[in-house]
N, C-alpha and C positions, 0 to 999 in steps of 0.2 A: 351621568348622573352626580347630583350635587345634594348635599344636606347642609342645614345650618343650624347651630345649638349656643344656648346662651348658659353661662355658668356663673353663679354670683360670687361676691366677696365671702370671706370666710374670717373666723377668729380661731387661731390655731393655739394649742397649750391650755387655753382657759385657765390660766393661773396654775393650775394643780395638776394637769395632764401633759407634761413636757414631752412633744412628739407624738402623743397617743390620743388626745381629746380635742375636738374642734365642732364648730357648729358654723353653719350658713348664715349668711346676712342678706336680707332681701333689700333690692333698691339699687344696687350696683353691681356690674359684673363685666365680663368679656363676651364677644361674640365671634365665633369661628366658622367658616365656610369650609366643607371638605368636598373635593371633587375626584371622583374615581378617574384614573388615567391609566392608559395601556402599558408604560413603562413601569417596571417593577421597582420603584423607588419612591420615597416620601420627599417632596420638595415643599418649600414655602414660598408663594408667589408674591405675598405683600403682609406688611404690618403696618396697620394705620393706628393713629390716636395716641402714640406713645411719645413722651416728652423725652426719652432718652433712646438711643439706638440699640435695638434689639437684635439678636443674631438671626440672620435669614438661613444660615447653615442648619438644616434640620436636626442633624445630631446633637446641635449644641443649643437647641432651642425645646421647651419643654414640651409643646405640642407635637413638634416634629420627633423627638426622641419617643414620646408615647406611641405615635403611630408607626414608627419604626419597629417598636417592641411587639405591636399588635401584628403587623405584616409578618414578622419573623416567627412568632409563636404559634400563629394560625396557618402559616405556610401559604399565604395570599399569593395569587400570580398576577396580581395587578398592583398599582400603586395608589398614592394619593397626593393631590394638591392642595394646599392649605392657604387661607387668607384670614388673618387675624385682625380684629377690631378691638382694640384696648379700651377698657372702660376704668380699670383699677390702676392708680398710680403705682409706678415703680418705686420699690423699697419702703412701702407704704405699712407692712404687716398685715395687710388685707388679703394675701393669699392670690396676688396677681399671676403668679407663674402657675399655680395650681388651676385657677380658672381658666387659663388658656389652654392647658392640658386636658382637663376634664372636657371642656366644650368641645375639643378635637375629637377626643374619643367617642363622645356621644353622638357627634355628627357622622364620624365615620363608621360607627356601629349600626347606625341606621341604613347604611349603604350596603352591608352584608347581606347575603342570601339568607343566613340564619343569624339574627342579632343575638348577642349574648345578654345575660343578666347584667345589672349594673355591678354586682358583686363580682362576677368573672372580669370585668374591666379594671378592676382594683390592682391587680399585679401590673398592667401597663402604665396605669396612672403613677405607680411608685417609681417605675423606671423614669417616666418622663420628669416626675418632680426632683429625682435624684440630680439631674442636670443643674437645677438652680440651688438646691440646698446642700447638696454634696453627700446625700444620704437618702435612703429610702423611706422618708417619713411620710406617714399618712394622714396627719391631723388637719391637713388642708384639702387634699384630694378626697378624703374619705366622705367628709360631709356633703360635699359637693356632688358625689354620686347618689348618696341616700337621702339627702336633705336633713335638716333638724341637725340635732346634737347626736355625736359618734364617737364611739370607742374604736379607735385604728391601731390594731397591732400590726405585725409583719406580715400576717397572712389572713388576718380577720376582721370584718367590718360589724360592729355591733351597734345597732341604732340604741338610743338612750330615750327613753320616754320623758316629757316635760309638759307641766301644765300648759294648756293652750293660751292661758292669759299672760303667761311670764314672757317679758319682752328684753331683748338686749340693745344697749346704746353702744354704737361705735363712732369714736371722735378720732378724725385723722389730721393731725397738725401739718401743716405745710413744710415738712422736712423729710428728708431721705435718710434710711438707715438700711443699710444692706444686711441680707442674713448671714453672709459670712462673717462680716464684722461683728455683728452681734453674737455669733457663735463663739468667735476669739474671746470674748468677755467671760466665757463660762470656763475657760482653762483655770487649773490649779485644783487645789484639794479641798474635799467636803468633808464635814463631819457626820458621823452616823447619825447622830440626833437629828440633823437637818433631813435625811432620808426618812427617818421614821416619822417626823413631823408631816412632811410633805404627803406621804402614803396615808396617813390618817385624815389629812384634809381632803385627798382625793376620794377616800372611802365615804366620808360625809357627804361630799358632794354627789356622788353616785347614787348614793342610799336616798338623799333628800329630793334627787330627781326622780327615781323609781316611786317614792312614796308620793310625791307632791308636797313635801315638806319643807317650806320656806326657811324654817328655822335650823334645820341641819345644813342647807345650802349656806346659809349666813356663818354658820360656825367654821364652815371649811374652805370657803372660796377666797384663799389667800394664799399667795405664793411666797413660801419662805426659802426656797432653793434656788430659783433663776432670777427673780425680780430684784433681788438685792445686788446682783452682780450685773444687770443692765441697765438700772434706773438711771445712773449717771450719764449714761448715753443719751438720754432723752430729756432735751430742755423742758422744764415745766410739768414732768411727769408726775411727781408726788404731789403738787398741788392739784393736778388734774383728778388723780386718783381720790384724793381726799375730798374733792368737792363732790364726786360721784357718792363716795359713802356717806357724806353729810347730807345728802338728797335721798337717802333710805335705800341706797343699792344693797342688795344682798352680797355684792362682793365686786371688785374692780380690779384690773391689772393690766399688764401690757398685751396687746393683740399680736399673736406670732412673735417675731424677732422685733416689733416696734417700727416706727414710734408710736403708732396707733394706740389708744386705750380704749377697753370695752368694760362694760358694766352690766350687770344682771339686775333686773327689777321684777317686782311682783304684777306689775300691769303696765299698759302703754302710757298711761297718763304720768306717772312717776319717771318713766324713761324720757319723755318729751320735757317736764320740767328741769330734769337734771342736765339735759343737753346745754342748755345756755350757761349753766354754772361751769361745766367743765371746759367749754369754749372760752370762757372768761379767764379761766385759769391759765390756758395757753396763751391766749392774748396778753396776759401780764408777763408771760415769758418771751414776748415779741413774735408769737408766731399766730397766723390765721389759721383756721381749721374748718374742716367740714364734717357734718354730724348725721348718723343715720340710726332711726330707731327701727327694729325688726322683731317680730316675734321670733322667741328661740327655736321654735318649730318651723323655720323658714324652708322654703321650697329649695331644691337642689338644682342640678342642671337640666335643661330642658331643650326639646326640638322647638325651634321657630321659624 
């Protein structure tokens, strides 16, 4: 038996929700094929489409580690063979490791005699994502399981409603910033006031989403905790962010660990208009870029 699934890119952190808030992005993603095998192991038979060499050792690959976790926790007597077709650039801040992980889980789940709910796959996804990020962070894998915007804690997935007309712009400059390097920039001390301000901003954004109140989101969608420590790692970031804000974005910031930049808008037209401005800002810094406009309530992973 074989199953195939697609998982889209994602925006993690969403400026105010470091490691706990993320949303899916329509239009780009990874595709994974999973086949049942008699041998009680997980193996990766092929990885295609990656500009860098990714681990074929299952335990060192997010997709493989997630299925190892699934096999062990469910006590499965059979194994899985995996083939991965990458569509998300490495080190882009677009959730590429999470997409492979979740696509593998959704495909493998379809092969089970009694498939699990998406929420029940979350612990396996966290185990897989830990291989890439060094910790069980759910802000990339969670939205890919549920779709849309999601609050992702250590043991809960909470979908966050957003108005259907709200859209996100994601711009990826042609540069690589590995997650582990971006996390190193966060070492050091923090002032209590920074945590208070960030908590207030997160509360405003979540309240604004639930109410459909763009004013609340605009007041809160600003990272005062992490972004100031990572901005210097991304050429052209501040100009790109400011270009989005000048084009009436509700807020803008670093997508995941970077270098990609995201921004939220009240409708698709505003997002499309802003894309060229943000790309021009990166071009001024010597970087070509790609852009995607997506509903905030974008679909998550799916069988294909």
